[in-house]
Each structure stands twice: as structure tokens, then as C-alpha cells.
C-alpha positions, 0 to 999 in steps of 0.5 A: 422409866428412861424410855418414858422420859425419852418419849416425853423429851421428844414432845418438848419444843425449843424456845425458838420453835415455840416462839415461831409456832405461837407467832404463826398461830397468833397471826393466822387466828387473828386474821381469821376473825375479819376474814370469817366475817367477810366470808359470811357475806357469801355463805350461810353461817351453819354451812360455812361452819361445817364446810370449812371444818370438814374441808380442813379435816379432809386435807389432814386425812392425807397426813393421818392415813400413813399413821393408821396403825396409831388410830386405835379407834375402837378403844378411843372413839369417845375421846374423838367424839367429845373433842369433836363436840366441844372443839368443832360443833360448839366452838365453831358453830357458836362462833360462826353464828355469833359473828353475824350479831357482833363486830369481829373484833368485839366477838373475838375479844369476848371469846378470848376469855378462854385463857382465863377459863383454861387457867381455872380449869387447868388448876382444878382438873389438871393439877397445874400451879396457880399462884398470885402472879398467874392470877394477876396475869390472867386478869390483866390479859382479860382486862387488856382485851376489854380495853382494846374492845372498848377502843375499837368502837365495839362497845358503842351503840346497840349491843346484841345480847345473843351475840355476847352469849354466843361469844361466851358459849364459844369461849367456854366450849373452847376452854373445856376442849383445850383442857379435855385434850390436855387430859386425854390427848396422850391416849390418842395420836394427835394427827388423828385427833385433829383430823377426826374431830374436824371431819366428825364435827364438820360433817355434822354441821354440814348436814345440819346446815343442809337441813336449815339453810340453802346451798343456792344462797352461796355466792361462789366468788373467787374472793370467797373461795380463796378465803375459804381455802385459807381458813380451811388450810391455815387457820383450821387444819394447820392451826389446830395441829400447832395449837395442840402441839403447843399445849402438849409441850407446856402448861395449858394455861401458859400456852393459852395466855398467848392467845390474848394477842389474837384479838389484837391481830384481828383489830389491827387487821381491821385498822390496816385493811378496813381503815379503822382508827388505831386508838389510845385504848388499843395501845393501852390494851397491848401493854396490859396484854404484854404484862399478862403474858410476862406474869403468867409465864414467870415462875415463882420462887421455890419449887412447887410454889402455889401448889398445895402439898396434896396436888404436888404429890399427885403430880409427882406420881404421874 
């Protein structure tokens, strides 16, 4: 029991470490949306989805190989396969195609319905607590994203139904992938999990793109190459490692709540570099998001508040 507790303690992060990792994740994943929108003007969407994730996986392979003894592929391959399907093929595939139908800020805002879904799925399947404050926080976060989106000009004019459906599908696949990894991730090495899901999903999307798109349509401009490398290294390879580390060290729904800040970074990036206006709606949305994070992370009074007795008993046995 002491050995098990020691192993669990190693996986915990200090407050400073958590803040720094969350800050890194919010910045690079926020920049990712306008940067990906920009990169799609140089490369077809399916190929772009495949190449950027495959490249990220290959880069991580150099980190994973020294841990080959922890792979245990024969016993755990279904976990790698399911994770690749929901977190790469569906999430990145739907995301990349959908960015061609909607502005990046609006699309990212819809995708970040994901924390709300994670909160619900974590309560249903992981036995995580659900109380009034957390519910209010999740709702406020989603409303804040919607307010930012409406003030960014994304809801004016024609709205693509296909783009909205692709964004919702991307949010759903990411939420399912997050909860699945939280539930099954302890059975696999985290480095190998990220590496194999990126390589498997990336290879599939690259082969699919090679069949439905043309490599000759790619414009290998220096600006595109820099964008592709930044996305592959920082957004995908390092981003997923940081995300899973955060998920592994705390409640999935709480960690996911901070991702409400990512659309804000995406829209602010557009404001600074694409000269989009900073609106009152943007400020109002930021206030709602800050309130959301506070409510989701505030612990209710009393031990096990918000949990049915049966669920608390199940958690005690884990």
C-alpha cells in the first residue's frame, strides 16, 4: 500500500508546476487555431492533419524508444488504437476539415464545448464529483466562449452548418478521448501512449489524404514549413504530453475547465496580428471564463459533497 501511495504521489504536480504547464498549454493551443487556418492555405486539409500529427509522433519516438521496456504492446494495443481513433483521426481530422468552413475563433469556441462534455462524462464514468458550483462553472465557461464568439464577428452573416457539425464532432471526440485516457491511461506508459496515438492516427490520415488529395497541391513556402514545425513540435508533441500529465495529476473535469481560455488566446492572437477589434463582448466573455474556472476548482464544504454514497464507496475501493 505504501509503495502504491508513493507511486501516486510521484504523479502529483506542485501548484507552480501546474500553473506553468497550464500556461504553456493555453498559449500554444490558442496560437494553434489561427496558425492552422493560415497553414491550410498551403496544404490540403486531410494531408495537413496527417502530416502534422505523424511528424509529432516521429519526434516523440526519440523520447519513447529508451522506454521500450514499458511499451507492453501485446497486452495494451487496444488502448493505443482507441486513443488514436478518438484523439487523432476524429479530433484532428474533423478539426482540420472544419477550419475551412468557419473562422478559426468561432470554430475553436465551439470545440471548447469539450470541457462541459468532459465534466459530464467524468461524473458518469469516472465517479468524479458533480455539485452545483461545478455545474454552474461549466455552464458559465461555455456561455463565456459563446459571448466571445459573438463579439468576434463569427456569428454574423452566413454560418456553415457543416462547419458547426464538424466542430461539435471534434469536441465530442476530444472529450471521449480525454475521459478514456483518464480511465485506461494507468495501464500504459504515457510517453508511448502519446507517441503511438500520433503515429498511428497520423499515418492513417496521411495515407487517406494521399488517396483523396494531391501532394502537388502543397506549397512548401518557408513560412508554411515554420508553421508546420511549430504545430508538430509544440502544439502536438509537447502539447499532448503536457495535457495528459495535467489530466493524470488532477480531476479531468477541473483540468479541462482551463481550456476555456484557449479560444480567448486564439481570438486575441487574431486581434493582435490580424487587427481584429477588441470588443466589449470579448471582455465580458473573459470575466465569465474566470468565474467558470473559480467555480469548477472551488471545493464544496464537507467531505465528498455532491457525491452519492454509492459513488464515494466505489472511489474508496480504488
